[in-house]
MIDOSE-1310 file (N, C-alpha, C; in nm, 2 decimals, decimal comma, always signed):
residues 230
mair	+0,08/-0,12/+0,00/+0,00/+0,00/+0,00/+0,09/+0,13/+0,00; +0,05/+0,22/-0,08/+0,13/+0,34/-0,09/+0,13/+0,43/+0,03; +0,24/+0,50/+0,06/+0,24/+0,59/+0,18/+0,18/+0,72/+0,14; +0,08/+0,76/+0,21/+0,00/+0,88/+0,18/+0,07/+1,00/+0,23
ilia	+0,11/+1,10/+0,15/+0,19/+1,22/+0,19/+0,12/+1,35/+0,17; +0,13/+1,43/+0,28/+0,09/+1,57/+0,27/+0,22/+1,66/+0,26; +0,23/+1,74/+0,16/+0,35/+1,82/+0,14/+0,31/+1,96/+0,18; +0,37/+2,02/+0,29/+0,35/+2,15/+0,34/+0,47/+2,23/+0,32
eghr	+0,48/+2,31/+0,21/+0,60/+2,38/+0,16/+0,55/+2,51/+0,10; +0,61/+2,62/+0,14/+0,56/+2,75/+0,10/+0,61/+2,79/-0,04; +0,71/+2,73/-0,09/+0,76/+2,76/-0,23/+0,71/+2,66/-0,33; +0,65/+2,71/-0,43/+0,58/+2,63/-0,53/+0,69/+2,54/-0,60
mmrd	+0,80/+2,59/-0,63/+0,90/+2,51/-0,70/+0,95/+2,39/-0,62; +0,97/+2,41/-0,49/+1,01/+2,31/-0,40/+0,90/+2,21/-0,38; +0,78/+2,25/-0,37/+0,66/+2,17/-0,35/+0,65/+2,08/-0,47; +0,66/+2,14/-0,59/+0,65/+2,06/-0,72/+0,76/+1,96/-0,73
glas	+0,88/+2,00/-0,68/+0,99/+1,91/-0,69/+0,98/+1,79/-0,60; +0,93/+1,81/-0,48/+0,91/+1,70/-0,39/+0,80/+1,61/-0,44; +0,69/+1,66/-0,49/+0,59/+1,58/-0,54/+0,63/+1,49/-0,66; +0,72/+1,55/-0,75/+0,77/+1,48/-0,86/+0,86/+1,37/-0,82
ilrq	+0,95/+1,39/-0,72/+1,03/+1,29/-0,67/+0,95/+1,17/-0,62; +0,85/+1,20/-0,54/+0,77/+1,09/-0,48/+0,69/+1,01/-0,58; +0,64/+1,08/-0,68/+0,56/+1,01/-0,78/+0,65/+0,93/-0,87; +0,77/+0,97/-0,90/+0,86/+0,89/-0,98/+0,91/+0,77/-0,91
aggf	+0,93/+0,79/-0,78/+0,98/+0,68/-0,70/+0,89/+0,56/-0,69; +0,76/+0,59/-0,68/+0,66/+0,49/-0,67/+0,64/+0,45/-0,52; +0,53/+0,40/-0,48/+0,50/+0,36/-0,35/+0,46/+0,48/-0,26; +0,44/+0,60/-0,32/+0,39/+0,71/-0,25/+0,27/+0,78/-0,32
dvva	+0,18/+0,83/-0,24/+0,06/+0,89/-0,29/+0,05/+1,03/-0,23; +0,08/+1,14/-0,31/+0,07/+1,27/-0,26/-0,08/+1,31/-0,26; -0,13/+1,32/-0,14/-0,28/+1,34/-0,12/-0,31/+1,48/-0,10; -0,21/+1,57/-0,07/-0,24/+1,71/-0,06/-0,11/+1,79/-0,06
etse	-0,12/+1,91/-0,11/-0,01/+2,01/-0,11/-0,06/+2,14/-0,06; +0,02/+2,20/+0,04/-0,02/+2,32/+0,10/+0,09/+2,42/+0,11; +0,06/+2,55/+0,13/+0,17/+2,65/+0,13/+0,16/+2,73/+0,26; +0,05/+2,72/+0,34/+0,04/+2,80/+0,46/-0,01/+2,71/+0,57
aeet	+0,01/+2,77/+0,70/-0,02/+2,69/+0,82/-0,17/+2,65/+0,82; -0,26/+2,75/+0,81/-0,40/+2,72/+0,82/-0,44/+2,62/+0,72; -0,40/+2,63/+0,60/-0,43/+2,54/+0,49/-0,38/+2,40/+0,52; -0,26/+2,39/+0,58/-0,20/+2,26/+0,62/-0,29/+2,19/+0,72
lqaf	-0,33/+2,26/+0,82/-0,41/+2,20/+0,93/-0,55/+2,15/+0,87; -0,61/+2,23/+0,78/-0,73/+2,19/+0,72/-0,71/+2,06/+0,63; -0,61/+2,07/+0,55/-0,58/+1,95/+0,46/-0,55/+1,83/+0,55; -0,47/+1,84/+0,65/-0,44/+1,73/+0,74/-0,57/+1,66/+0,80
qgcl	-0,65/+1,75/+0,85/-0,78/+1,70/+0,91/-0,87/+1,63/+0,80; -0,86/+1,68/+0,68/-0,94/+1,63/+0,57/-0,90/+1,50/+0,52; -0,76/+1,48/+0,51/-0,71/+1,35/+0,45/-0,64/+1,26/+0,54; -0,60/+1,31/+0,66/-0,52/+1,23/+0,75/-0,41/+1,14/+0,68
pdvv	-0,31/+1,21/+0,63/-0,20/+1,14/+0,56/-0,12/+1,05/+0,66; -0,04/+0,96/+0,60/+0,05/+0,88/+0,68/+0,17/+0,96/+0,73; +0,22/+1,05/+0,64/+0,33/+1,13/+0,67/+0,31/+1,28/+0,62; +0,35/+1,37/+0,71/+0,35/+1,51/+0,67/+0,49/+1,56/+0,65
llsm	+0,52/+1,61/+0,52/+0,65/+1,67/+0,50/+0,63/+1,82/+0,53; +0,68/+1,87/+0,64/+0,66/+2,00/+0,68/+0,78/+2,09/+0,68; +0,77/+2,19/+0,59/+0,88/+2,29/+0,58/+0,89/+2,37/+0,71; +1,01/+2,39/+0,76/+1,03/+2,47/+0,88/+1,00/+2,62/+0,86
glkg	+1,01/+2,65/+0,73/+0,99/+2,79/+0,69/+0,84/+2,83/+0,65; +0,75/+2,74/+0,68/+0,61/+2,77/+0,64/+0,56/+2,90/+0,71; +0,49/+2,98/+0,63/+0,44/+3,11/+0,68/+0,32/+3,09/+0,77; +0,30/+3,18/+0,86/+0,17/+3,18/+0,94/+0,19/+3,14/+1,09
vsaa	+0,29/+3,06/+1,12/+0,31/+3,02/+1,26/+0,44/+2,94/+1,26; +0,50/+2,92/+1,38/+0,63/+2,85/+1,39/+0,61/+2,70/+1,36; +0,71/+2,64/+1,32/+0,71/+2,49/+1,29/+0,67/+2,42/+1,42; +0,72/+2,46/+1,53/+0,68/+2,39/+1,66/+0,53/+2,40/+1,68
divr	+0,48/+2,51/+1,66/+0,33/+2,53/+1,68/+0,25/+2,45/+1,59; +0,29/+2,44/+1,46/+0,22/+2,36/+1,36/+0,22/+2,22/+1,40; +0,34/+2,17/+1,45/+0,36/+2,03/+1,49/+0,26/+2,00/+1,61; +0,26/+2,09/+1,70/+0,17/+2,07/+1,82/+0,02/+2,06/+1,78
llvq	-0,02/+2,15/+1,68/-0,16/+2,15/+1,64/-0,19/+2,02/+1,56; -0,10/+1,97/+1,48/-0,12/+1,85/+1,41/-0,13/+1,73/+1,50; -0,04/+1,73/+1,61/-0,05/+1,62/+1,71/-0,17/+1,63/+1,79; -0,22/+1,75/+1,81/-0,35/+1,76/+1,88/-0,47/+1,70/+1,80
rkad	-0,46/+1,71/+1,67/-0,56/+1,66/+1,59/-0,55/+1,50/+1,57; -0,43/+1,45/+1,58/-0,40/+1,31/+1,57/-0,28/+1,28/+1,65; -0,29/+1,21/+1,76/-0,18/+1,19/+1,85/-0,06/+1,12/+1,79; -0,09/+1,03/+1,69/+0,02/+0,96/+1,63/+0,06/+1,02/+1,49
aril	+0,04/+1,15/+1,48/+0,08/+1,21/+1,35/+0,23/+1,20/+1,33; +0,26/+1,16/+1,21/+0,40/+1,13/+1,17/+0,45/+1,24/+1,08; +0,54/+1,33/+1,14/+0,58/+1,45/+1,08/+0,73/+1,45/+1,05; +0,77/+1,48/+0,93/+0,91/+1,49/+0,89/+0,94/+1,63/+0,85
llaa	+1,02/+1,70/+0,93/+1,06/+1,84/+0,91/+1,16/+1,86/+0,80; +1,14/+1,96/+0,72/+1,23/+1,99/+0,61/+1,30/+2,12/+0,65; +1,43/+2,12/+0,69/+1,50/+2,23/+0,74/+1,59/+2,30/+0,64; +1,61/+2,43/+0,66/+1,71/+2,50/+0,57/+1,82/+2,54/+0,66
depr	+1,82/+2,67/+0,71/+1,93/+2,71/+0,80/+1,87/+2,76/+0,93; +1,77/+2,70/+0,98/+1,71/+2,74/+1,11/+1,81/+2,71/+1,23; +1,81/+2,79/+1,33/+1,90/+2,77/+1,44/+1,86/+2,64/+1,52; +1,96/+2,58/+1,59/+1,94/+2,46/+1,65/+1,82/+2,46/+1,75
hkln	+1,80/+2,57/+1,83/+1,69/+2,56/+1,92/+1,56/+2,56/+1,86; +1,55/+2,61/+1,73/+1,42/+2,60/+1,66/+1,40/+2,45/+1,62; +1,50/+2,38/+1,58/+1,49/+2,24/+1,54/+1,45/+2,16/+1,66; +1,51/+2,19/+1,77/+1,48/+2,11/+1,90/+1,34/+2,14/+1,94
eals	+1,29/+2,26/+1,93/+1,15/+2,29/+1,96/+1,05/+2,21/+1,88; +1,08/+2,21/+1,75/+0,99/+2,14/+1,66/+0,99/+1,99/+1,68; +1,11/+1,93/+1,71/+1,12/+1,79/+1,74/+1,05/+1,76/+1,87; +1,07/+1,84/+1,97/+1,01/+1,82/+2,10/+0,86/+1,83/+2,10
agal	+0,81/+1,91/+2,00/+0,67/+1,92/+1,99/+0,60/+1,80/+1,94; +0,68/+1,71/+1,88/+0,62/+1,58/+1,83/+0,66/+1,53/+1,70; +0,75/+1,61/+1,63/+0,79/+1,57/+1,49/+0,88/+1,44/+1,51; +0,88/+1,35/+1,42/+0,96/+1,23/+1,43/+1,09/+1,24/+1,35
glls	+1,10/+1,33/+1,26/+1,22/+1,34/+1,17/+1,26/+1,48/+1,13; +1,38/+1,49/+1,09/+1,44/+1,62/+1,05/+1,53/+1,59/+0,93; +1,51/+1,66/+0,82/+1,59/+1,64/+0,70/+1,64/+1,77/+0,65; +1,77/+1,78/+0,64/+1,83/+1,91/+0,59/+1,81/+1,92/+0,44
qaat	+1,81/+2,05/+0,39/+1,80/+2,07/+0,25/+1,92/+2,01/+0,17; +2,02/+1,98/+0,24/+2,14/+1,92/+0,17/+2,12/+1,77/+0,15; +2,01/+1,71/+0,19/+1,99/+1,57/+0,18/+1,96/+1,53/+0,03; +1,99/+1,41/+0,00/+1,96/+1,36/-0,14/+1,82/+1,30/-0,15
endl	+1,78/+1,27/-0,28/+1,65/+1,21/-0,30/+1,64/+1,08/-0,22; +1,75/+1,00/-0,22/+1,75/+0,87/-0,15/+1,73/+0,89/+0,00; +1,79/+1,00/+0,05/+1,77/+1,03/+0,20/+1,63/+1,06/+0,22; +1,57/+1,14/+0,13/+1,43/+1,18/+0,15/+1,34/+1,05/+0,15
leai	+1,36/+0,96/+0,06/+1,27/+0,84/+0,05/+1,30/+0,75/+0,17; +1,42/+0,74/+0,22/+1,45/+0,66/+0,34/+1,39/+0,72/+0,46; +1,40/+0,85/+0,47/+1,34/+0,92/+0,59/+1,19/+0,91/+0,60; +1,12/+0,92/+0,48/+0,98/+0,90/+0,48/+0,94/+0,76/+0,52
gvva	+1,02/+0,66/+0,47/+0,99/+0,52/+0,51/+1,00/+0,50/+0,66; +1,11/+0,55/+0,72/+1,13/+0,54/+0,86/+1,03/+0,60/+0,94; +0,99/+0,73/+0,91/+0,89/+0,80/+0,99/+0,76/+0,74/+0,97; +0,72/+0,69/+0,85/+0,59/+0,62/+0,83/+0,58/+0,50/+0,92
rggs	+0,69/+0,44/+0,96/+0,68/+0,32/+1,04/+0,69/+0,36/+1,19; +0,69/+0,49/+1,22/+0,69/+0,54/+1,36/+0,83/+0,56/+1,41; +0,93/+0,55/+1,33/+1,07/+0,57/+1,38/+1,12/+0,71/+1,37; +1,24/+0,74/+1,42/+1,30/+0,87/+1,41/+1,41/+0,88/+1,31
yvyt	+1,42/+0,99/+1,24/+1,52/+1,01/+1,14/+1,58/+1,15/+1,14; +1,70/+1,16/+1,16/+1,77/+1,30/+1,17/+1,88/+1,31/+1,07; +1,88/+1,41/+0,99/+1,99/+1,43/+0,89/+2,02/+1,58/+0,89; +2,14/+1,61/+0,95/+2,17/+1,75/+0,97/+2,32/+1,77/+0,94
phlp	+2,36/+1,78/+0,81/+2,50/+1,80/+0,77/+2,57/+1,92/+0,83; +2,50/+2,03/+0,84/+2,56/+2,16/+0,88/+2,47/+2,22/+0,99; +2,48/+2,18/+1,11/+2,39/+2,23/+1,22/+2,43/+2,38/+1,24; +2,33/+2,47/+1,23/+2,35/+2,61/+1,26/+2,38/+2,63/+1,41
psqp	+2,44/+2,74/+1,45/+2,47/+2,76/+1,59/+2,34/+2,78/+1,67; +2,35/+2,74/+1,79/+2,23/+2,75/+1,88/+2,20/+2,89/+1,92; +2,08/+2,93/+1,93/+2,03/+3,06/+1,97/+1,93/+3,04/+2,08; +1,92/+3,12/+2,18/+2,01/+3,23/+2,20/+2,15/+3,19/+2,25
paap	+2,25/+3,27/+2,25/+2,39/+3,23/+2,28/+2,39/+3,18/+2,43; +2,30/+3,22/+2,52/+2,31/+3,17/+2,65/+2,28/+3,02/+2,67; +2,22/+2,97/+2,57/+2,18/+2,82/+2,58/+2,30/+2,74/+2,59; +2,30/+2,63/+2,67/+2,41/+2,54/+2,68/+2,44/+2,47/+2,55
spka	+2,56/+2,45/+2,52/+2,60/+2,38/+2,40/+2,57/+2,23/+2,41; +2,55/+2,16/+2,30/+2,53/+2,01/+2,31/+2,64/+1,94/+2,39; +2,77/+1,99/+2,37/+2,88/+1,92/+2,43/+2,87/+1,94/+2,58; +2,84/+2,07/+2,62/+2,82/+2,09/+2,77/+2,71/+2,01/+2,83
sieq	+2,60/+1,99/+2,75/+2,49/+1,92/+2,80/+2,53/+1,77/+2,82; +2,60/+1,72/+2,72/+2,64/+1,58/+2,72/+2,74/+1,55/+2,83; +2,82/+1,65/+2,87/+2,92/+1,63/+2,98/+2,85/+1,61/+3,11; +2,72/+1,64/+3,12/+2,65/+1,61/+3,25/+2,62/+1,47/+3,27
lspr	+2,63/+1,39/+3,16/+2,59/+1,25/+3,16/+2,70/+1,16/+3,23; +2,65/+1,06/+3,30/+2,74/+0,96/+3,35/+2,80/+0,87/+3,24; +2,91/+0,80/+3,26/+2,97/+0,71/+3,16/+2,86/+0,62/+3,10; +2,78/+0,56/+3,18/+2,68/+0,46/+3,13/+2,58/+0,53/+3,05
erev	+2,53/+0,65/+3,09/+2,44/+0,73/+3,01/+2,49/+0,77/+2,88; +2,62/+0,80/+2,87/+2,68/+0,83/+2,74/+2,68/+0,71/+2,65; +2,71/+0,59/+2,71/+2,70/+0,46/+2,63/+2,56/+0,45/+2,57; +2,46/+0,47/+2,65/+2,32/+0,46/+2,61/+2,30/+0,56/+2,50
lrli	+2,34/+0,68/+2,52/+2,33/+0,79/+2,42/+2,39/+0,75/+2,28; +2,51/+0,70/+2,29/+2,58/+0,66/+2,16/+2,50/+0,55/+2,09; +2,45/+0,46/+2,16/+2,37/+0,35/+2,10/+2,24/+0,39/+2,05; +2,17/+0,49/+2,12/+2,05/+0,55/+2,06/+2,08/+0,62/+1,93
adgk	+2,19/+0,70/+1,93/+2,23/+0,77/+1,81/+2,26/+0,67/+1,70; +2,30/+0,55/+1,73/+2,33/+0,45/+1,63/+2,20/+0,38/+1,58; +2,09/+0,42/+1,64/+1,96/+0,36/+1,60/+1,92/+0,24/+1,67; +1,98/+0,21/+1,79/+1,94/+0,09/+1,86/+1,82/+0,11/+1,95
sske	+1,74/+0,01/+1,97/+1,62/+0,02/+2,06/+1,67/-0,02/+2,20; +1,58/+0,00/+2,30/+1,62/-0,03/+2,44/+1,65/-0,17/+2,45; +1,58/-0,26/+2,39/+1,60/-0,40/+2,39/+1,74/-0,44/+2,34; +1,78/-0,38/+2,23/+1,91/-0,40/+2,17/+2,02/-0,35/+2,25
ianl	+2,00/-0,23/+2,31/+2,10/-0,17/+2,40/+2,12/-0,26/+2,52; +2,01/-0,31/+2,58/+2,02/-0,40/+2,69/+2,10/-0,53/+2,66; +2,08/-0,58/+2,54/+2,16/-0,70/+2,50/+2,31/-0,67/+2,49; +2,34/-0,55/+2,43/+2,48/-0,51/+2,40/+2,55/-0,48/+2,53
lsle	+2,48/-0,42/+2,63/+2,54/-0,38/+2,76/+2,52/-0,48/+2,87; +2,45/-0,59/+2,84/+2,42/-0,69/+2,94/+2,35/-0,64/+3,06; +2,24/-0,56/+3,03/+2,15/-0,50/+3,13/+2,01/-0,54/+3,11; +1,93/-0,52/+3,21/+1,78/-0,54/+3,19/+1,73/-0,43/+3,11
vetv	+1,62/-0,46/+3,03/+1,56/-0,36/+2,95/+1,51/-0,24/+3,04; +1,45/-0,27/+3,15/+1,40/-0,17/+3,24/+1,51/-0,08/+3,29; +1,63/-0,14/+3,31/+1,74/-0,06/+3,35/+1,79/+0,04/+3,24; +1,79/-0,01/+3,12/+1,82/+0,08/+3,01/+1,72/+0,19/+2,99
rsyr	+1,59/+0,16/+3,01/+1,49/+0,26/+3,00/+1,50/+0,36/+3,11; +1,55/+0,32/+3,23/+1,57/+0,41/+3,34/+1,69/+0,51/+3,30; +1,80/+0,45/+3,25/+1,91/+0,53/+3,21/+1,86/+0,63/+3,10; +1,78/+0,58/+3,01/+1,73/+0,66/+2,90/+1,65/+0,78/+2,95
ktmm	+1,56/+0,75/+3,04/+1,48/+0,86/+3,10/+1,56/+0,97/+3,17; +1,65/+0,92/+3,25/+1,74/+1,02/+3,32/+1,82/+1,10/+3,22; +1,88/+1,03/+3,12/+1,96/+1,10/+3,02/+1,88/+1,20/+2,94; +1,76/+1,17/+2,90/+1,68/+1,26/+2,83/+1,64/+1,38/+2,91
kklg	+1,62/+1,36/+3,04/+1,59/+1,47/+3,13/+1,71/+1,57/+3,13; +1,83/+1,51/+3,15/+1,95/+1,60/+3,16/+1,97/+1,68/+3,03; +1,94/+1,61/+2,91/+1,96/+1,68/+2,78/+1,84/+1,77/+2,74; +1,73/+1,76/+2,82/+1,62/+1,84/+2,78/+1,55/+1,79/+2,66
asna	+1,57/+1,65/+2,63/+1,51/+1,59/+2,51/+1,38/+1,52/+2,54; +1,29/+1,52/+2,45/+1,16/+1,46/+2,47/+1,13/+1,34/+2,40; +1,22/+1,31/+2,30/+1,20/+1,19/+2,22/+1,33/+1,14/+2,15; +1,33/+1,03/+2,08/+1,45/+0,98/+2,02/+1,51/+1,08/+1,92
atvt	+1,42/+1,15/+1,85/+1,48/+1,25/+1,75/+1,56/+1,36/+1,81; +1,51/+1,41/+1,92/+1,59/+1,52/+1,99/+1,71/+1,47/+2,05; +1,71/+1,34/+2,10/+1,83/+1,28/+2,16/+1,93/+1,27/+2,05; +1,89/+1,22/+1,93/+1,98/+1,20/+1,82/+2,04/+1,33/+1,77
laav	+1,95/+1,43/+1,77/+2,00/+1,56/+1,73/+2,11/+1,61/+1,82; +2,09/+1,59/+1,95/+2,20/+1,63/+2,05/+2,32/+1,55/+2,03; +2,31/+1,42/+2,00/+2,43/+1,34/+1,98/+2,50/+1,38/+1,85; +2,43/+1,41/+1,75/+2,49/+1,45/+1,62/+2,56/+1,59/+1,64
aagv	+2,50/+1,68/+1,71/+2,55/+1,81/+1,73/+2,68/+1,81/+1,81; +2,69/+1,71/+1,90/+2,81/+1,71/+1,99/+2,91/+1,61/+1,93; +2,89/+1,55/+1,82/+2,99/+1,46/+1,76/+3,01/+1,34/+1,84; +2,91/+1,28/+1,89/+2,92/+1,16/+1,97/+2,99/+1,05/+1,90
mgas	+3,08/+0,98/+1,97/+3,15/+0,86/+1,90/+3,06/+0,74/+1,91; +3,09/+0,64/+1,82/+3,02/+0,52/+1,82/+3,05/+0,43/+1,94; +2,97/+0,34/+1,97/+2,98/+0,25/+2,09/+3,11/+0,17/+2,09; +3,16/+0,14/+1,97/+3,28/+0,06/+1,95/+3,41/+0,13/+1,98
gess	+3,40/+0,27/+1,99/+3,51/+0,35/+2,01/+3,56/+0,42/+1,88; +3,50/+0,37/+1,77/+3,53/+0,43/+1,64/+3,44/+0,55/+1,62; +3,47/+0,63/+1,53/+3,38/+0,74/+1,50/+3,25/+0,69/+1,45; +3,14/+0,75/+1,51/+3,01/+0,72/+1,45/+2,99/+0,80/+1,33
paag	+2,89/+0,78/+1,24/+2,87/+0,86/+1,12/+2,88/+1,01/+1,15; +2,95/+1,09/+1,06/+2,97/+1,23/+1,08/+2,84/+1,30/+1,09; +2,84/+1,43/+1,12/+2,72/+1,50/+1,14/+2,64/+1,51/+1,01; +2,70/+1,48/+0,89/+2,64/+1,48/+0,77/+2,57/+1,35/+0,73
qpra	+2,58/+1,25/+0,82/+2,52/+1,12/+0,79/+2,38/+1,11/+0,86; +2,29/+1,04/+0,79/+2,16/+1,02/+0,85/+2,16/+0,94/+0,98; +2,08/+0,97/+1,07/+2,06/+0,89/+1,19/+1,92/+0,84/+1,20; +1,90/+0,71/+1,19/+1,76/+0,66/+1,19/+1,74/+0,57/+1,30
tern	+1,62/+0,58/+1,37/+1,58/+0,49/+1,47/+1,45/+0,43/+1,44; +1,44/+0,30/+1,41/+1,32/+0,24/+1,37/+1,21/+0,24/+1,48; +1,26/+0,23/+1,60/+1,16/+0,23/+1,71/+1,20/+0,34/+1,81; +1,10/+0,40/+1,87/+1,13/+0,51/+1,96/+1,18/+0,45/+2,10
ds	+1,12/+0,34/+2,14/+1,17/+0,28/+2,26/+1,11/+0,14/+2,28; +1,16/+0,04/+2,22/+1,11/-0,10/+2,23/+1,22/-0,19/+2,26
């Protein structure tokens, strides 16, 4: 069955380009295209798509507010943010509001298709090659935030950033699943993260290393998590 997509993008050329990519790829059904916030909310309620491709630069209201309104209408709304050069705190706000994914304008067509597939299954996907500086300047940097974590919490963070579920992390670290979930909860509170996507964004921004001690994918590499916490 085709994945039903709502494209919310203010620029006609970008909107047409996204629709063309999806139609040519096959397996996707573009059920609505919108250019403004109010129009997006109406279209969403009318067609209840599987995935919303939401431009961070949509006029009318902030991306975080649009995400909240979409989630209010459907608790399991699956939203993939399309970012340009927004500051990190804006990205975090939109992800914390309930978006499952974040895709930079530097992403390829293959990245787009992969991200939609992951988000449609309820997973998280973050692709941010060039993270803009955090605003306001007084906000703690990702590195400073991650330094608050215990060694074990950092291990859990690295594995989450590598796309591992709580069950997989428990197996890798020889821990009980509930113990991993406890570490995860404490770690997310320290980072001010509300879901796997915001955790992954913090890890990418801070250049977290892989669990094996080798470098995990660079900030320009996609980070996908198929399950939020299973």
